N, C-alpha and C positions, 0 to 999 in steps of 0.2 A: 821367549822368555825361559830363564834357567830354570833348572830342576826347583833351587830354593825360593825363585819368584812364583812359580805355578804351586808349590804347596803354601805359601803364605796367603795366596789368594784364596786357594781351596780351603784353608783354614779361617780366613775372614768369611767368605761367604757361607761355610758350615755355623758359624758364630753367629752370623747375620739370622740364618735360618733359625736358629734355636731361641734368639731374642725375638723373633716375630711370632715363632711358636708358643713362646712362653707368654705372650700377649694375647695371642687368640684363640689360646689351646690346641688347634691343629691346623695344618695349613690347607687349604682348597688349592689355592692357585700353584699352578707349575711353569714358571716362567723358563724361558731358554735363557741362560745367562751366558754373555759373550764378554770375554776379558782380552784387552788389547794391552801392548805395552808400548807402543809408539802410536804417534798422533796420524801415521800413515795407515795404521790398521784400523783406527778409532773413527777417523773422519767418515768413511763410506757406510759404515753401520751407525750413523747419526750422531756421531760424538762432535761436541765443541771442544773449548779450551782446557776444559778440565780432566782430559782423559786419563793421565796417568794416576789420579787419585780417586778415581771413581769408585773402586772397591772397597774404599774407606766407608763411604755411603751406602752401602749394601743395606744395612737395616732398615733406613728410610725407604730406601727405593723397594724392596720387599713388601714393606708393610703397605705402601700403595699398591703394590701389584695385588696384594692379598685382599684389601679394601674392594679394590673394584672389582675382582673375581668374585666376592660376597655380594656385591651390589649388581653383578651381572653386567657391569660397564666392560668387561674384557671381552666379551662376545661382539660388543657393538662399536668398538673403538679400532681404528685400523691401527693404532699403534701396537695393539697386541696382535698382530697378524705376523 
């Protein structure tokens, strides 16, 4: 990724965190966030056909993780390992 692409991704993730934090009041979940530019990178980490636009959906994904964290599902699902 170029420096500008990395900066855009970081900005999108930061905005998503703030949006989710605004709803929940605080964040308890601490997901590891991986961002890939290419399908070659995205495929091995479980990616599908929507690889290049995934960071656009950062807020909904972080919201799911936060909910699962609060319900205790993050500790029982292999998805979070």
